[in-house]
C-alpha positions as CSV (number, residue, x, y, z in Angstrom):
1,M,32.3,43.5,261.0
2,S,29.8,43.5,258.2
3,A,27.4,40.5,257.7
4,K,28.3,38.0,255.0
5,S,26.1,37.4,252.1
6,T,27.7,34.2,251.0
7,R,27.2,30.8,252.7
8,T,30.0,28.6,254.0
9,P,29.8,25.2,255.7
10,E,31.3,26.8,258.9
11,G,28.9,29.6,258.9
12,D,25.9,27.3,258.3
13,A,27.1,25.1,261.3
14,K,27.4,28.1,263.6
15,F,24.0,29.5,262.4
16,L,22.2,26.1,262.9
17,A,24.0,25.4,266.2
18,A,22.8,28.8,267.6
19,L,19.2,28.1,266.5
20,E,19.4,24.6,268.1
21,N,20.5,26.2,271.3
22,G,17.4,28.4,271.4
23,H,18.8,31.6,270.1
24,P,16.5,33.8,267.9
25,V,17.4,34.2,264.2
26,R,19.1,37.5,264.9
27,G,21.4,35.9,267.5
28,A,22.1,33.0,265.1
29,C,23.0,35.5,262.4
30,E,25.4,37.3,264.8
31,A,27.0,34.0,265.7
32,S,27.5,33.0,262.1
33,G,28.2,36.4,260.7
34,Y,25.4,36.0,258.2
35,S,23.0,38.8,257.1
36,R,19.5,38.3,258.4
37,S,17.9,39.0,255.0
38,C,20.2,36.5,253.4
39,V,19.4,33.6,255.7
40,Y,15.7,34.1,255.0
41,R,16.3,34.2,251.3
42,W,18.5,31.1,251.5
43,R,15.8,29.4,253.4
44,Q,13.3,30.1,250.6
45,E,15.7,29.1,247.8
46,D,17.4,26.1,249.3
47,E,15.1,23.2,250.5
48,A,18.0,21.4,252.3
49,F,18.8,24.6,254.3
50,D,15.1,25.0,255.1
51,R,14.9,21.4,256.3
52,L,18.0,21.9,258.5
53,W,16.6,25.2,259.9
54,R,13.3,23.5,260.8
55,R,15.2,20.6,262.4
56,A,17.2,23.1,264.5
57,L,14.0,24.8,265.6
58,F,12.5,21.5,266.6
59,I,15.6,20.7,268.7
60,A,15.4,24.2,270.2
61,G,11.8,23.6,271.1
62,D,12.8,20.5,273.2
63,L,15.5,22.5,274.9
64,L,13.3,25.4,275.7
65,E,10.5,23.2,276.9
66,E,13.0,21.5,279.3
67,E,14.0,25.0,280.6
68,A,10.4,26.1,281.0
69,D,9.7,22.9,283.0
70,R,12.7,23.4,285.2
71,R,11.8,27.0,286.0
72,G,8.2,26.2,286.6
73,R,8.8,23.0,288.6
74,D,12.2,23.4,290.2
75,G,12.6,27.2,290.2
76,Y,15.7,29.2,289.9
77,D,17.8,31.3,292.3
78,E,17.5,35.0,292.1
79,P,20.2,37.0,293.9
80,V,19.3,39.1,296.9
81,Y,21.1,42.4,297.5
82,F,21.4,44.4,300.6
83,Q,23.1,47.8,300.6
84,G,24.5,47.1,297.1
85,E,26.1,43.7,298.0
86,E,24.8,40.3,297.1
87,R,23.8,38.6,300.3
88,G,22.3,35.4,299.1
89,A,19.6,34.1,296.8
90,K,15.9,33.5,296.9
91,R,14.2,30.6,295.1
92,K,11.8,31.8,292.5
93,Y,9.3,29.8,290.4
94,S,7.6,30.7,287.2
95,D,3.8,30.2,287.5
96,G,3.4,31.5,284.0
97,L,5.8,28.9,282.5
98,L,4.2,26.1,284.5
99,L,0.7,27.1,283.3
100,A,1.9,27.3,279.7
101,R,3.4,23.8,279.9
102,L,0.2,22.5,281.5
103,K,-1.8,24.1,278.6
104,A,0.5,22.4,276.1
105,I,0.5,19.0,277.8
106,R,-3.2,18.9,278.9
107,P,-5.1,21.4,276.7
108,D,-8.5,19.9,277.5
109,D,-8.0,20.6,281.2
110,Y,-6.1,23.9,281.1
111,R,-7.1,25.9,278.0
112,E,-8.8,29.2,278.5
113,R,-12.3,28.1,277.6
114,A,-12.3,24.6,279.1
115,V,-15.6,23.4,280.3
116,A,-15.4,21.1,283.3
117,P,-16.7,17.7,282.4
118,S,-19.9,16.7,284.1
119,I,-21.1,13.1,284.7
120,N,-24.7,14.2,285.1
121,Q,-25.3,17.4,283.3
122,Q,-28.4,19.2,284.6
123,N,-29.5,22.8,284.2
124,V,-29.4,24.7,287.4
125,T,-31.6,27.7,288.2
126,V,-30.1,30.3,290.5
127,I,-32.5,32.8,292.1
128,V,-30.9,36.0,293.2
129,R,-33.1,37.7,295.8
130,D,-33.1,41.4,296.6
131,F,-34.5,41.5,300.1
132,D,-34.8,45.2,300.2
133,T,-36.9,45.2,297.0
134,E,-39.1,42.4,298.3
135,A,-39.7,44.3,301.5
136,A,-40.6,47.5,299.6
137,L,-43.0,45.6,297.3
138,L,-44.7,44.0,300.3
139,R,-44.9,47.4,302.0
140,L,-46.6,48.9,298.9
141,V,-49.2,46.2,298.9
142,A,-49.8,46.6,302.6
143,E,-50.3,50.4,302.1
144,N,-52.7,49.7,299.2
145,K,-50.4,51.5,296.8
146,M,-49.9,48.4,294.6
147,P,-52.3,45.5,293.8
148,E,-51.4,42.2,295.3
149,S,-51.8,40.6,291.8
150,D,-48.7,42.5,290.5
151,L,-46.5,40.7,293.0
152,P,-44.5,37.6,291.8
153,P,-46.1,34.3,292.9
154,R,-43.5,33.7,295.6
155,L,-44.3,37.0,297.3
156,R,-48.0,36.5,297.0
157,A,-47.5,33.2,298.8
158,R,-45.7,35.0,301.6
159,L,-48.7,37.4,302.0
160,A,-51.0,34.4,302.3
161,K,-49.1,33.0,305.3
162,P,-50.3,34.1,308.7
163,D,-46.8,35.2,309.9
164,N,-46.1,37.6,307.0
165,K,-44.3,40.2,309.1
166,S,-41.1,39.9,307.0
């Protein structure tokens, strides 16, 4: 069956109902018998058709959000097969859908670059120590191969302590 290039009230109803039920434009065209290029042209030319299309997508958004919530929160049954026969079902959950919904509902908490709020913001200095390098530097000073003045202050302080065996 070739796609129609003329609109009818019945075709419009089928097209918009398919969009409302979450089908992509291609599926809505198949349901209505419309040509894909024609529906896009009609949308540009007819403000009323464009408004109905946007309304259908808004309704589909609610429907799809509900389904995403259900799959993320309540899960869905996936059949389990053994030796080619269905033997039961396993409950599956969609972490990706759940995270997508959290990002939509609470973007400040779940967006990719969210910074955790801090009551008392203070800069923190983290010192990463390389104990092997420290020991090598102290050994070089002990063997008079390096002047003590070239050591960082913390290591010079260790040399000044009487128990500097480390």
